N, C-alpha and C positions, 0 to 999 in steps of 0.2 A: 738734479738740475732740470729746469723747464725752459724750453725755447719756444717762443711764439712764432708760428709759421704763417706766411701770408701768400695765398694764391697757389699752393701746391696741391695737386690731386693725385690719387692713386686708384687703381681698379682692383677690386677684390676677386676672389675665385669665381664668383658668379657674374663677372663683368659689370658690376655696379660701381659707379664713380663715387669715391669717398674724398671729401675735402678735408685735408689734414689741417688741424687748427693748432696743434702743439707737438713738439718732440720732447719726450721725457727721457732722461738719462738716469739709469739706476745701476746699482751693483749687479753683477751677473747672477742670474737665477735661472737654472735650466727649466723650471716649471712655468715660467712666464712665456706666454705665446699669444697669438691673435684671438684666442677664446677667453682670455682674461681681460679685466678692465681696471682702470685706475680711478681712484677718488682723490681729487685735489681741490682744495678750497670750496668744499661742499658741492662740487660738480663731478659728474661721472664722465669718463672718457673711454671709448672703445679703442683698443689697440688694433692697428691695421696689420702690422708685421713686427716681429721681434728680430732686431738686427744685432749681431755680436760686433760691437764697435771695435774696429781694428783687429778683429778675430783673435783676441787675446784672452777670452773668457774672464774678463774683468768688469766690463761695462756693457750694458744693453742700451741701444737706442730704440725707443719705442714711438714711432710716428702714430698719432692718435687723433681722433675727432670727438668733439663733445656730443654726448648722447642727448637726445631730446627731440621733440616735435619739430623744432626749427631747423634741424639738420637732417631730416629724413632724405635719403638719396632718391633721385629720380633717374630712371633708365629709359630713355627714348629709343625705340627700335625703328 
């Protein structure tokens, strides 16, 4: 299942702001983490974090953002 998200941001481990564009819900897979990515409708999405939905080891919620030049993060210090 895919859910379109509007206006939610998260910060990754290097304190870079990531704008979440979609939440993906998949069957639980312990090998999926923030270093993997998703291809959906000919677009690639970087996973920000892998969340065990309701902590039942059945479904993963994967907040993600679309890869590409238009979504490069900017970190103002």
